[in-house]
One Martini backbone bead per residue (centre of mass of N, CA, C, O) as a GRO file, in nm:
protein
  289
    1MET     BB    1  -1.479   2.409   0.653
    2GLN     BB    2  -1.175   2.309   0.583
    3ASN     BB    3  -1.027   2.056   0.453
    4THR     BB    4  -0.790   1.858   0.654
    5LEU     BB    5  -0.491   1.681   0.604
    6LEU     BB    6  -0.314   1.448   0.805
    7CYS     BB    7   0.004   1.311   0.703
    8LEU     BB    8   0.145   1.028   0.842
    9GLY     BB    9   0.353   0.975   0.614
   10CYS     BB   10   0.456   1.133   0.323
   11GLY     BB   11   0.468   0.915   0.084
   12TYR     BB   12   0.411   0.729  -0.181
   13THR     BB   13   0.107   0.690  -0.131
   14ALA     BB   14   0.014   0.974  -0.043
   15ARG     BB   15   0.121   1.122  -0.311
   16ALA     BB   16  -0.118   1.002  -0.487
   17LEU     BB   17  -0.347   1.171  -0.330
   18VAL     BB   18  -0.290   1.476  -0.300
   19PRO     BB   19  -0.373   1.605  -0.579
   20GLN     BB   20  -0.680   1.545  -0.540
   21LEU     BB   21  -0.717   1.730  -0.289
   22LEU     BB   22  -0.608   1.997  -0.405
   23ALA     BB   23  -0.829   2.007  -0.633
   24ARG     BB   24  -1.054   2.045  -0.390
   25GLY     BB   25  -0.920   2.252  -0.167
   26TRP     BB   26  -0.728   2.135   0.020
   27ARG     BB   27  -0.552   2.078   0.313
   28VAL     BB   28  -0.199   1.975   0.358
   29LEU     BB   29  -0.039   1.771   0.587
   30GLY     BB   30   0.307   1.660   0.654
   31THR     BB   31   0.532   1.385   0.716
   32SER     BB   32   0.889   1.345   0.790
   33ARG     BB   33   1.204   1.241   0.881
   34GLU     BB   34   1.290   1.443   0.663
   35ALA     BB   35   1.361   1.713   0.506
   36THR     BB   36   1.095   1.812   0.284
   37THR     BB   37   0.924   1.839  -0.037
   38VAL     BB   38   0.572   1.893  -0.125
   39PRO     BB   39   0.351   1.979  -0.337
   40GLY     BB   40   0.115   2.162  -0.140
   41VAL     BB   41   0.266   2.083   0.127
   42GLU     BB   42   0.284   2.091   0.481
   43MET     BB   43   0.586   2.028   0.618
   44LEU     BB   44   0.714   1.792   0.856
   45THR     BB   45   0.933   1.692   1.112
   46TRP     BB   46   0.916   1.338   1.201
   47PRO     BB   47   1.063   1.356   1.454
   48GLY     BB   48   1.025   1.699   1.626
   49ASP     BB   49   0.792   1.830   1.536
   50ALA     BB   50   0.499   1.963   1.603
   51ILE     BB   51   0.173   1.836   1.624
   52GLU     BB   52  -0.110   1.986   1.484
   53LEU     BB   53  -0.477   1.945   1.521
   54SER     BB   54  -0.578   2.206   1.449
   55GLY     BB   55  -0.823   2.179   1.185
   56VAL     BB   56  -0.837   1.880   1.162
   57THR     BB   57  -1.040   1.633   0.969
   58HIS     BB   58  -0.802   1.441   0.860
   59ILE     BB   59  -0.642   1.111   0.885
   60LEU     BB   60  -0.321   0.970   0.772
   61SER     BB   61  -0.156   0.654   0.842
   62SER     BB   62   0.191   0.503   0.759
   63ILE     BB   63   0.345   0.448   1.006
   64GLY     BB   64   0.546   0.228   1.132
   65PRO     BB   65   0.584  -0.006   1.351
   66ASN     BB   66   0.686  -0.163   1.652
   67ALA     BB   67   0.733  -0.352   1.936
   68GLN     BB   68   0.555  -0.115   2.091
   69GLY     BB   69   0.415   0.002   1.834
   70ASP     BB   70   0.267   0.303   1.772
   71PRO     BB   71   0.431   0.610   1.748
   72VAL     BB   72   0.194   0.801   1.714
   73LEU     BB   73   0.033   0.718   1.976
   74ALA     BB   74   0.249   0.797   2.178
   75GLN     BB   75   0.174   1.111   2.112
   76LEU     BB   76  -0.164   1.128   2.027
   77ARG     BB   77  -0.378   0.968   2.199
   78ALA     BB   78  -0.482   1.183   2.403
   79ARG     BB   79  -0.595   1.380   2.182
   80LEU     BB   80  -0.786   1.180   2.040
   81ARG     BB   81  -0.965   1.129   2.301
   82LEU     BB   82  -1.105   1.429   2.278
   83ARG     BB   83  -1.276   1.445   2.026
   84LEU     BB   84  -1.218   1.564   1.779
   85PRO     BB   85  -1.325   1.711   1.465
   86ILE     BB   86  -1.306   1.418   1.322
   87LEU     BB   87  -1.415   1.253   1.020
   88TRP     BB   88  -1.135   1.092   0.945
   89VAL     BB   89  -0.960   0.772   0.963
   90GLY     BB   90  -0.651   0.633   0.837
   91TYR     BB   91  -0.501   0.298   0.826
   92LEU     BB   92  -0.199   0.158   0.711
   93SER     BB   93  -0.171  -0.160   0.642
   94THR     BB   94  -0.157  -0.526   0.609
   95THR     BB   95  -0.182  -0.856   0.480
   96ALA     BB   96   0.016  -0.980   0.699
   97VAL     BB   97  -0.204  -1.029   0.927
   98TYR     BB   98  -0.292  -1.322   0.796
   99GLY     BB   99  -0.070  -1.466   0.691
  100ASP     BB  100  -0.047  -1.796   0.627
  101ARG     BB  101  -0.268  -1.988   0.368
  102ASP     BB  102  -0.170  -2.179   0.141
  103GLY     BB  103  -0.329  -2.004  -0.101
  104ALA     BB  104  -0.572  -1.899   0.020
  105TRP     BB  105  -0.850  -1.732   0.070
  106VAL     BB  106  -0.909  -1.382   0.182
  107ASP     BB  107  -1.082  -1.175   0.406
  108GLU     BB  108  -1.197  -0.952   0.645
  109ALA     BB  109  -1.318  -1.211   0.817
  110ALA     BB  110  -1.060  -1.303   0.872
  111GLY     BB  111  -0.837  -1.387   1.076
  112VAL     BB  112  -0.583  -1.286   1.270
  113ALA     BB  113  -0.247  -1.450   1.167
  114PRO     BB  114   0.046  -1.389   1.210
  115THR     BB  115   0.396  -1.495   1.077
  116SER     BB  116   0.529  -1.215   1.122
  117GLU     BB  117   0.664  -0.939   1.247
  118ARG     BB  118   0.521  -0.726   1.074
  119GLY     BB  119   0.235  -0.844   1.120
  120SER     BB  120   0.232  -0.823   1.431
  121TRP     BB  121   0.270  -0.516   1.449
  122ARG     BB  122   0.022  -0.438   1.281
  123ALA     BB  123  -0.189  -0.576   1.460
  124MET     BB  124  -0.129  -0.410   1.709
  125ALA     BB  125  -0.186  -0.130   1.587
  126GLU     BB  126  -0.474  -0.172   1.516
  127VAL     BB  127  -0.576  -0.207   1.807
  128GLN     BB  128  -0.485   0.070   1.911
  129TRP     BB  129  -0.675   0.229   1.735
  130GLN     BB  130  -0.944   0.080   1.819
  131GLN     BB  131  -0.922   0.185   2.132
  132ILE     BB  132  -1.030   0.455   2.040
  133PRO     BB  133  -1.283   0.636   2.118
  134ASP     BB  134  -1.484   0.743   1.853
  135LEU     BB  135  -1.312   0.680   1.613
  136PRO     BB  136  -1.307   0.728   1.256
  137LEU     BB  137  -1.208   0.432   1.163
  138HIS     BB  138  -0.983   0.309   0.896
  139ILE     BB  139  -0.878   0.002   0.755
  140PHE     BB  140  -0.591  -0.073   0.542
  141ARG     BB  141  -0.504  -0.363   0.357
  142LEU     BB  142  -0.207  -0.403   0.202
  143ALA     BB  143  -0.057  -0.493  -0.060
  144GLY     BB  144   0.159  -0.494  -0.296
  145ILE     BB  145   0.336  -0.212  -0.401
  146TYR     BB  146   0.293  -0.033  -0.709
  147GLY     BB  147   0.466   0.182  -0.958
  148PRO     BB  148   0.611   0.450  -1.016
  149GLY     BB  149   0.936   0.351  -0.917
  150ARG     BB  150   0.783   0.044  -0.840
  151GLY     BB  151   0.916  -0.150  -1.046
  152PRO     BB  152   1.092  -0.392  -1.263
  153PHE     BB  153   1.254  -0.231  -1.485
  154ALA     BB  154   1.526  -0.145  -1.368
  155LYS     BB  155   1.631  -0.429  -1.308
  156LEU     BB  156   1.618  -0.531  -1.595
  157MET     BB  157   1.809  -0.317  -1.722
  158ALA     BB  158   2.049  -0.401  -1.507
  159GLY     BB  159   2.045  -0.723  -1.468
  160LYS     BB  160   1.895  -0.796  -1.158
  161ALA     BB  161   1.673  -0.979  -1.233
  162ARG     BB  162   1.476  -1.246  -1.072
  163ARG     BB  163   1.311  -1.564  -1.122
  164ILE     BB  164   1.165  -1.667  -0.853
  165VAL     BB  165   1.081  -2.011  -0.761
  166LYS     BB  166   0.781  -2.112  -0.585
  167PRO     BB  167   0.580  -2.350  -0.560
  168GLY     BB  168   0.252  -2.198  -0.538
  169GLN     BB  169   0.330  -1.904  -0.535
  170VAL     BB  170   0.157  -1.604  -0.421
  171PHE     BB  171   0.058  -1.263  -0.490
  172SER     BB  172  -0.059  -0.966  -0.386
  173ARG     BB  173  -0.160  -0.649  -0.548
  174ILE     BB  174  -0.111  -0.275  -0.588
  175HIS     BB  175  -0.181   0.013  -0.722
  176VAL     BB  176  -0.141   0.332  -0.616
  177ASP     BB  177  -0.397   0.450  -0.758
  178ASP     BB  178  -0.598   0.249  -0.613
  179ILE     BB  179  -0.549   0.351  -0.337
  180ALA     BB  180  -0.629   0.646  -0.374
  181GLN     BB  181  -0.924   0.594  -0.464
  182SER     BB  182  -1.010   0.447  -0.205
  183LEU     BB  183  -0.958   0.672  -0.003
  184LEU     BB  184  -1.144   0.881  -0.134
  185ALA     BB  185  -1.406   0.713  -0.114
  186SER     BB  186  -1.400   0.697   0.197
  187MET     BB  187  -1.416   1.001   0.256
  188ASP     BB  188  -1.698   1.031   0.105
  189GLN     BB  189  -1.785   0.734   0.264
  190PRO     BB  190  -1.803   0.671   0.565
  191HIS     BB  191  -1.702   0.367   0.783
  192PRO     BB  192  -1.678   0.327   1.080
  193GLY     BB  193  -1.474   0.035   1.132
  194GLY     BB  194  -1.354  -0.021   0.867
  195ILE     BB  195  -1.232  -0.292   0.657
  196TYR     BB  196  -0.975  -0.305   0.392
  197ASN     BB  197  -0.886  -0.450   0.102
  198LEU     BB  198  -0.589  -0.377  -0.103
  199CYS     BB  199  -0.640  -0.514  -0.424
  200ASP     BB  200  -0.646  -0.705  -0.678
  201ASP     BB  201  -0.784  -0.972  -0.882
  202GLU     BB  202  -0.471  -1.111  -0.935
  203PRO     BB  203  -0.310  -1.335  -0.813
  204ALA     BB  204   0.055  -1.395  -0.847
  205PRO     BB  205   0.333  -1.501  -0.965
  206PRO     BB  206   0.632  -1.343  -0.976
  207GLN     BB  207   0.741  -1.466  -1.247
  208ASP     BB  208   0.514  -1.358  -1.424
  209VAL     BB  209   0.554  -1.056  -1.383
  210LEU     BB  210   0.850  -1.042  -1.479
  211GLY     BB  211   0.801  -1.163  -1.761
  212TYR     BB  212   0.607  -0.942  -1.860
  213ALA     BB  213   0.798  -0.705  -1.832
  214ALA     BB  214   1.007  -0.807  -2.033
  215GLU     BB  215   0.818  -0.808  -2.279
  216LEU     BB  216   0.750  -0.508  -2.277
  217LEU     BB  217   1.071  -0.448  -2.336
  218GLY     BB  218   1.192  -0.673  -2.527
  219MET     BB  219   1.309  -0.890  -2.338
  220PRO     BB  220   1.442  -1.135  -2.200
  221VAL     BB  221   1.354  -1.387  -2.006
  222PRO     BB  222   1.442  -1.475  -1.721
  223ALA     BB  223   1.566  -1.713  -1.552
  224GLU     BB  224   1.505  -1.950  -1.341
  225VAL     BB  225   1.501  -1.953  -0.973
  226PRO     BB  226   1.522  -2.140  -0.718
  227PHE     BB  227   1.448  -2.071  -0.403
  228ASP     BB  228   1.679  -2.257  -0.263
  229GLU     BB  229   1.905  -2.095  -0.469
  230ALA     BB  230   1.884  -1.764  -0.421
  231GLY     BB  231   2.016  -1.619  -0.171
  232MET     BB  232   1.845  -1.470   0.037
  233THR     BB  233   1.735  -1.265   0.245
  234PRO     BB  234   1.554  -1.274   0.527
  235MET     BB  235   1.346  -1.065   0.430
  236ALA     BB  236   1.280  -1.187   0.155
  237ARG     BB  237   1.202  -1.473   0.260
  238SER     BB  238   0.958  -1.385   0.432
  239PHE     BB  239   0.759  -1.330   0.199
  240TYR     BB  240   0.759  -1.647   0.117
  241GLY     BB  241   0.606  -1.732   0.396
  242GLU     BB  242   0.356  -1.606   0.234
  243ASN     BB  243   0.041  -1.763   0.114
  244LYS     BB  244  -0.206  -1.569  -0.064
  245ARG     BB  245  -0.550  -1.474  -0.134
  246VAL     BB  246  -0.697  -1.160  -0.191
  247ARG     BB  247  -0.984  -0.996  -0.128
  248ASN     BB  248  -1.199  -0.701  -0.282
  249ASN     BB  249  -1.514  -0.670  -0.249
  250ARG     BB  250  -1.561  -0.433  -0.048
  251ILE     BB  251  -1.473  -0.188  -0.222
  252LYS     BB  252  -1.697  -0.239  -0.429
  253ASP     BB  253  -1.958  -0.251  -0.248
  254GLU     BB  254  -1.903   0.011  -0.054
  255LEU     BB  255  -1.725   0.214  -0.263
  256GLY     BB  256  -1.736   0.165  -0.584
  257ILE     BB  257  -1.494   0.019  -0.701
  258GLU     BB  258  -1.297   0.059  -1.004
  259LEU     BB  259  -1.039  -0.067  -1.126
  260LEU     BB  260  -0.771   0.048  -1.306
  261TYR     BB  261  -0.590  -0.229  -1.215
  262PRO     BB  262  -0.688  -0.561  -1.205
  263SER     BB  263  -0.389  -0.614  -1.303
  264TYR     BB  264  -0.052  -0.633  -1.374
  265ARG     BB  265  -0.083  -0.573  -1.673
  266GLU     BB  266  -0.210  -0.290  -1.664
  267GLY     BB  267  -0.007  -0.175  -1.461
  268LEU     BB  268   0.260  -0.208  -1.619
  269GLN     BB  269   0.184  -0.037  -1.861
  270ALA     BB  270   0.150   0.226  -1.694
  271VAL     BB  271   0.432   0.239  -1.576
  272LEU     BB  272   0.589   0.255  -1.839
  273LEU     BB  273   0.466   0.519  -1.933
  274ALA     BB  274   0.533   0.694  -1.680
  275GLU     BB  275   0.855   0.642  -1.703
  276ASP     BB  276   0.966   0.693  -1.985
  277MET     BB  277   1.146   0.469  -2.136
  278LYS     BB  278   1.421   0.501  -2.295
  279GLY     BB  279   1.455   0.262  -2.564
  280PHE     BB  280   1.161   0.154  -2.494
  281VAL     BB  281   0.915  -0.041  -2.678
  282PRO     BB  282   0.626  -0.156  -2.660
  283PRO     BB  283   0.421  -0.354  -2.771
  284ALA     BB  284   0.131  -0.321  -2.934
  285GLU     BB  285   0.073  -0.602  -2.798
  286PRO     BB  286   0.014  -0.765  -2.532
  287PRO     BB  287   0.134  -1.025  -2.391
  288ALA     BB  288   0.066  -1.355  -2.340
  289LEU     BB  289   0.067  -1.609  -2.080
   0.00000   0.00000   0.00000
């Protein structure tokens, strides 16, 4: 039987995984809210087109929940309960389910205690997936995602980047390629019921990350803006309402992951190269913070 992945929400993260699966001879089906094309992927528009599970061996879902829960399960739960010959299911959640920990470290054994709406919705969706009997479910709690096209360089070049400083604030983050390699490793060695944090080794203050990116571009480091004076949108402010350091030991111990980008420094260097930003040449040696 040919391995076939149904990618529910074939967006930025999933598209980093797809080329590796196609190179292995997999068939990939994907969904998007609007009609779009992804090289090598049989795309569906959803909601709209019927989702066919026949022949599907693997499922990856990244579609966000709402106040009622996971919209995917609202349509597919009954069919998933029929115990189709699915070998692996991955649900992309978020480290926001841990809530605010005042800068403390958390791992997968930490209790779920969301302090934001998005964290509460994701926690509810996790439970909904877990309640489907005998589903080979794997939950991946993602930190802040960055990569080509999702880095700080465009804002810096446009003069729109701000180094907002909230004392003691740190964020965990993960390069999209490290998400892809972790998902692939899980598919190769399933652990149904497994929950994995996907993040790098070094939680860091956002102003340090932006400052390093500016130095890579050879640009002046933007001045610091105190958090209370930043005039942020409610959504942006909500991210600063959670302060925690997320551990990633489990992906290393169970899946054998060696991070491609163990910190934002290696990750941003790779993003800059991938984006091929004309007119900007990074220093020969990365600047030290």
